[in-house]
N, C-alpha and C positions, 0 to 999 in steps of 0.2 A: 286722528287719535294719537295722544301721546302716550307712549309706551317705551319699554326698557329703562336704562340707568336714568335717564331724564325724568320719567314717571315717579320712580323712585326719588329721586330729588327732590320733587315738588310734594309727593306725601309727606316726606321728612320735613320738608317747609310749612305743611300745613299744620302739623303735630307741634313744631317748635313756635310757630307765632300764634297757634292756639294756646300752648301752655303759658306763654308769656303775658297772651290777654288775660288770662285766668288769673294770674298772679297780680297784675296791675289791676283788675277789676276787684279782686278780693280787697286790695289797698282802698279804692276808690270807695267802696261801697259799705264796708265795716271797721277796716284796720285803722285807718285814719281817724273815723269818728269815734272810736273807742281811745285811742290815745289823745285826742282832743278833748275827750270828757275828763281826763286824768288831770290832776294839778300840774302846771308847767314844768316843775322840776321833774316828775314823775315822767310826762310824758317825753321830754326833751332826752331824758336818760334812757327811757325805752326805745324811742326812734334812734337815737344814736347806735344802742346795740344792735337794733335791726339794721343799720346801714352798715355795720361792720359785718354782720353775718352775711349780708347780701354779697358781698364781695367772695365768699367762698366759693370753690369749685363747681357744687351742685347748681347754684342759680347762674353762675358765670358761663357755664357750658350752655345751658338753655339759651340764654341772652345772646351773649356774644357768638356762639355758635349758629344761632337763627338769623344773626346780621350777616354772618360771613356765608350762609347758605343762600340768603336772599339775594346777595350779591352775585354770588357763582349763578344763579337761576337766571337773575337779569342778563348776565354776561351770555351764557348758554341760548338764552332765548333771543339776543341780538345775532349771534354766530348761525343759530339754526333757522331763526324766523320760522317757526312752524305756522301750517296753513290755519290751525285753531288755537285759540287761546293766548295769542300771543299779547294782544291789550291787557287782559286779566293777569297774566304772568308779571308784566313790566309794572302795571299798577300796584300789584299785591307787594312786590319788591320794593318799589318807591315809598309805598306807605309804611312799610316796616323800617325802611333804613333811614327814612327820613321823620316819620311820624312818631317811631318807638325808638329806636335807636338814636336817631339825631336830636331829638327832644330831651331824651335822658341826658345826654351828654352837655348840651346847651341851658337846660332849665334845671332838672332835678340834680344833677351832681353837684354844681355850684351852690345849690340851696343846701345839700348835705354836708357840703366841705364846710360853709360858714357855720352850721350847727354845730358840726364836730369840734369845732375850736372854742365854742362856749362850755364852761361847765354850768353842768345841769342846776343847781342851786342858786346861781347868782341873779340879780334884777336884769341883767343884760338877756340873760338866757329866757327869762320869762318876758320880757317884752318882744323878744323876736319869736317867741312861740307861735302865738296867734299868726302872726304874718306867714311864717314859715309853713304852717298847717295849711292856711288858705291858699297860698300860692304855689306850694308842691302839689297839693291835691289838685287843684286847677290843671295844672300841667300834667298830672297823672290820668286824668281824665281824656286828654289827647292822647296820650300813649296808649289808653285801654281801646278806645275807639279806633286809633291806627291798627292798632295788633290785631284785632278782631275784624276790621274791615279787610286787612291783608289774609287772613286765615279765609276769608269769604271768598276773596278774589281767586285765591288758588285753588279752592274747590271747584269754583265756578270754571277756571281753566281746564280743569280735569272732566268736566260734565259734557 
């Protein structure tokens, strides 16, 4: 049985990865659909505002904090190599670090940066908007599933 500070780390990992999964799920299921339903200039302006706001400490603490915590859990698991839960802990850490944090860095952030460079009311922004919504949302689905699967994997390690 996993106990002590290691147990606390994993419980915090469950909460963090679960919170991130919830945020990403909200974007995949209704936020992006709502933004896509707006005229392109309004959708672009709204998404640019969301992307700027997402960089504030509240979300960054949860998102980057969860990534750091997953890395710590992976390292501690390699060092301790517990009798139970090792596979689940390493899988959960990998899912979040690569499927959530990694995908964010290589797929979603570059699209956000490209959108940020466009003026909302321009023909270029309108032309890019539908591609942005489609591609960004597809990658967000990956992040959602990876974050939720990491949460489940950590919970399984505790059971």
